[in-house]
C-alpha positions in Angstrom: 58.1 -39.2 68.0 59.6 -38.3 71.1 56.0 -37.3 72.8 54.2 -39.2 75.2 50.6 -39.8 74.2 47.5 -40.5 76.0 44.5 -40.6 74.3 41.5 -41.1 76.7 37.9 -39.9 77.6 36.3 -41.3 74.8 32.6 -40.3 75.4 29.5 -41.4 73.7 27.1 -38.2 73.0 24.0 -38.2 71.4 22.5 -41.1 69.0 22.8 -39.4 65.1 21.3 -42.6 63.7 20.2 -45.9 63.9 19.7 -48.9 61.5 19.4 -52.9 61.8 23.5 -52.9 61.3 24.9 -50.0 63.6 24.4 -47.4 65.7 25.9 -44.1 65.2 27.1 -41.7 68.1 28.6 -38.1 68.1 31.7 -38.7 70.1 34.4 -36.8 71.9 38.0 -37.8 73.4 41.1 -36.2 74.5 44.4 -35.4 72.5 46.7 -33.9 75.0 45.1 -30.7 76.5 42.5 -30.7 73.5 39.1 -32.2 73.0 38.7 -33.6 69.7 35.1 -34.6 68.4 34.0 -37.4 66.0 31.4 -40.2 65.1 31.4 -43.5 65.8 29.5 -46.5 64.6 29.1 -49.2 66.2 27.6 -52.5 65.1 24.5 -54.1 66.5 26.1 -57.6 66.4 27.7 -58.7 69.9 31.2 -57.5 70.8 33.9 -56.9 71.3 34.8 -55.9 67.6 37.7 -55.0 65.8 37.6 -51.1 65.1 39.2 -48.9 62.4 40.0 -45.2 62.8 39.3 -43.3 59.7 41.4 -40.2 58.6 39.6 -38.1 56.4 41.2 -36.0 53.6 41.2 -32.2 53.4 37.9 -30.5 53.6 37.9 -26.7 54.6 37.3 -26.1 58.3 35.0 -23.6 57.7 32.4 -25.8 55.9 33.3 -29.2 57.5 30.6 -30.5 59.9 31.1 -33.5 62.2 31.9 -36.9 60.5 31.7 -35.5 56.9 34.5 -37.4 55.3 34.9 -41.0 54.1 30.7 -41.5 54.5 30.9 -44.3 52.0 33.6 -46.2 54.2 32.3 -45.1 57.4 28.7 -47.2 56.5 30.6 -49.9 54.3 32.8 -50.9 57.2 30.1 -50.6 59.9 27.7 -52.9 58.0 30.8 -55.8 58.1 31.5 -55.6 62.0 33.8 -52.9 62.4 33.3 -50.3 65.0 34.5 -47.4 63.0 35.8 -44.0 65.0 36.4 -41.2 62.4 38.1 -38.2 63.8 37.1 -34.6 63.0 40.6 -33.6 63.7 41.7 -30.3 65.8 40.0 -27.1 64.2 37.0 -29.4 63.0 33.4 -29.3 63.9 33.2 -29.2 67.8 36.6 -29.9 68.0 39.1 -27.7 70.2 40.9 -24.7 68.2 44.6 -24.8 67.5 45.6 -21.6 66.4 49.4 -23.2 65.7 48.2 -25.9 63.4 49.0 -24.6 59.9 52.6 -23.3 61.5 53.1 -26.5 63.0 52.2 -28.2 59.2 49.2 -30.0 60.7 51.0 -32.5 62.3 48.3 -31.9 65.2 46.1 -34.0 63.3 48.6 -36.8 63.5 48.8 -36.1 67.2 44.7 -36.6 67.1 44.5 -39.7 65.5 47.1 -41.3 67.3 45.2 -40.5 70.4 42.0 -41.5 68.9 43.4 -45.3 68.7 44.4 -45.2 72.3 41.0 -43.8 73.3 39.4 -46.3 71.4 41.1 -48.9 73.1 39.6 -48.3 76.2 35.7 -48.9 74.5 33.8 -51.6 75.9 32.9 -52.2 72.2 36.5 -52.7 71.0 38.8 -55.5 70.8 42.1 -53.2 72.1 44.2 -55.8 70.4 42.2 -55.3 66.8 42.4 -51.9 65.7 43.4 -50.6 61.9 43.5 -47.3 60.3 42.4 -46.0 57.1 42.9 -42.8 55.5 42.3 -40.9 52.2 44.4 -38.2 50.5 45.4 -36.1 53.3 44.4 -38.6 55.6 46.7 -41.2 53.8 49.5 -38.5 54.8 48.3 -38.5 58.2 48.1 -42.6 58.4 51.9 -42.9 57.1 52.8 -40.2 59.9 51.2 -42.6 62.7 52.9 -45.5 61.1 56.1 -43.8 61.6 55.4 -42.0 64.7 53.7 -45.0 66.7 55.0 -48.3 65.5 52.7 -51.1 66.6 50.0 -48.9 67.4 47.6 -50.1 65.0 47.8 -53.7 63.3 47.5 -52.8 59.5 46.6 -49.4 57.6 44.8 -48.8 54.8 45.7 -45.8 52.0 43.4 -44.3 49.4 44.7 -42.1 47.0 47.4 -40.5 49.4 49.4 -37.3 49.4 53.1 -37.2 48.9 55.0 -39.1 51.2 57.8 -36.3 50.8 56.6 -33.1 52.7 58.4 -30.7 50.2 55.8 -31.8 47.3 52.5 -31.2 49.8 53.9 -27.9 50.4 54.5 -27.0 47.2 51.2 -28.4 45.5 48.9 -26.9 48.1 50.9 -24.8 50.8 53.1 -22.5 48.5 50.2 -20.6 46.8 48.6 -19.9 49.9 51.1 -17.1 50.2 50.5 -15.7 53.9 50.4 -19.1 55.3 53.5 -20.1 53.2 55.5 -17.1 54.1 54.3 -17.5 57.7 56.2 -21.3 57.5 59.0 -20.1 55.5 59.8 -17.6 58.0 60.0 -20.5 60.9 61.5 -23.2 59.3 63.3 -21.7 55.7 63.0 -22.9 52.1 63.4 -26.6 51.7 66.8 -25.9 49.7 68.0 -24.0 52.1 66.8 -26.1 55.1 66.8 -29.8 54.3 67.1 -31.3 57.3 64.1 -30.2 58.8 62.0 -30.5 55.5 63.2 -34.3 55.5 62.3 -34.8 59.5 58.9 -33.9 58.3 58.6 -36.3 55.9 57.3 -40.0 56.9 59.2 -41.5 53.9 62.2 -40.6 55.9 61.7 -43.0 58.6 59.8 -46.1 56.8 62.3 -48.0 58.4 60.4 -47.5 61.6 57.2 -49.1 60.1 55.8 -53.0 61.6 52.6 -52.9 60.0 51.5 -54.2 56.6 50.0 -51.4 54.1 47.3 -51.8 51.7 47.7 -49.0 49.1 44.7 -47.9 46.7 45.1 -45.1 43.6 43.3 -44.0 40.8 45.4 -44.1 37.6 43.3 -41.1 36.5 43.9 -39.2 40.0 44.6 -35.3 39.2 44.7 -34.4 42.8 47.4 -36.6 44.2 49.3 -38.0 41.3 49.6 -42.2 41.1 53.5 -41.4 41.1 53.3 -40.6 44.4 51.8 -43.8 45.7 54.0 -45.9 43.1 56.9 -44.2 44.8 55.7 -44.9 48.4 55.4 -48.6 47.5 58.8 -48.7 46.5 60.1 -46.8 49.6 58.0 -49.0 51.5 59.5 -52.3 50.1 63.0 -50.9 49.7 62.9 -50.6 53.8 61.7 -54.3 53.7 58.1 -53.7 54.5 55.0 -55.4 53.6 53.3 -53.1 51.2 51.0 -53.7 48.3 49.5 -51.1 45.7 46.3 -51.5 43.8 46.0 -48.9 41.0 42.5 -48.5 39.0 42.6 -47.4 35.2 40.2 -44.3 34.7 39.6 -44.0 38.3 39.7 -40.6 39.7 40.6 -39.1 43.3 37.5 -39.7 44.8 36.9 -43.4 43.3 33.6 -44.0 41.3 33.0 -47.4 39.6 36.0 -49.2 41.2 35.1 -48.3 44.7 33.3 -51.5 45.7 36.4 -53.8 44.4 38.8 -51.5 46.4 36.4 -51.9 49.5 36.2 -55.6 49.0 40.0 -55.6 48.6 40.4 -53.5 52.1 38.4 -55.8 54.0 40.2 -58.9 52.9 43.6 -57.4 53.6 42.2 -56.4 57.1 40.6 -59.9 57.7 44.3 -61.7 56.6 45.7 -59.5 59.2 43.1 -60.6 62.0 41.3 -57.4 62.0 
């Protein structure tokens, strides 16, 4: 929250694909001292266009490739007139390395998507006043982080099957079993029971009162990766803070969404249009 952000230098590289609806570019932009790679889908219709920054879920950086996450969403949204910037995050694809990323609880990913929005605001293809954000799984948590860190940065946010808004729950579920990484983190910050103030202050729910944007949440009722209880609690936390939030739940849907995915996306576009995006 205290940091100054200056996302800039969005550069379109090679054309990765082209169809009647949009052109897909490899891009880079600056995030602090780092260079972050990503993909940019630009609709063929005349601009400037509304735009969305897409935050992908966890994919092992060792196998991750440029623009690999949220492939269905990238295509669907570009075909409906949105400029889509899918950021690779630091330590992914052609992005700069950050050896402290895990120790910093991957909060650098939040910096990278904040800077993605700021860089996108300078694009000739984009209406800078009509930018939203969409995140899935880990990217949902990054979206919540962004909303509390920089209120007013985007007009609206959509979250699919998000991780917990309580960082301790995420640490216990995924990081603690990775004993070497967990030990390094716990040496630096202490166990949650021993240093509750630190862990509270790296949990986005602690600061939901800062959010100014409407939030749409999607979650499958059969999700075994991120329990639906997390999104139900997020909804109650947001509404308790007086925020505009909606939760759609999908019976039988697992983490990645299958049969209900088209419904979730039509609801997403309707929501975005309601917010002027």
